[in-house]
N, C-alpha and C positions, 0 to 999 in steps of 0.2 A: 377077200372081203374088202381090203383097202382099194383094190382096183374098182370095185363097184361104187365106192364112195367118191373116188376120183372122177368117174364118168358123170356122176350126178352133179359135180361141182363145175363142170365145164360151161354149161349154159348160163348159170348166174354170173360167172366171171366174165364171159364174153359180153353179155348184155350190159353189165356194169361198166366195162371198159368202153364200150361204144357210147353209153350215156355220158360218162365222165368226159370223154373226148369232145362230145357235142357241147356239153355245158361249158367246158373250158374254152372251146372255140367261140361260143356265143359271148362269153365274158371278154375275150380278146377283141372281138368285133365291136363290142360296146365301148371298150376302152379306146380303141383306135378311131372310131367314128367321131366326127366333130359334133358334140352336143353339150348342153350345160352339165356342170359337174354333178348336180343333184340327180339328173337323169342317168348319168353314167353310174353313179352310186347305186341307184335303185335297180336299174336294168342289169348292172354288172354283178351286184351282190347276190341277187336271187339265184342265178344259175350256179354260183359257187356254193351256196347253201344247199341247193338241190344235189350237187355232186357229192357233198359231204354226207347227206342223207343216204344217197345211193351206196356209198362205201360202207356206212354203218349197217345198212340192211344186208349187204353182201356178207359182212363179217358175222352177223347174226344167223344168216342162212347157212353159212359154212359150219358154224357151231351146231346147228340143228342136224345137218347131214352127218357130221362126225359122231354125234351122240345117238343117232338112230331115231330121233324124233321127227321123222320126215312127214308122217301123217298125223297132223295135230287134231284132225277131226275125230280120230279114233279115241281120243281121251274123253269125248263128250257123249 
């Protein structure tokens, strides 16, 4: 049974890693490019916030998979 849960966690983890790497790379590009500080703050902070949201959603999804609540629509 644990193997079944592990398989269902692979896709969300892989997608989250790819997105977080993309957002961190975008942040680094914004920091390294010459532009005004306000623009760096705006364009650099948004990707970091999105990366944080992705990680939060991943943690919630893993909790759902482990608890067996994979099909939320069946509750309605």
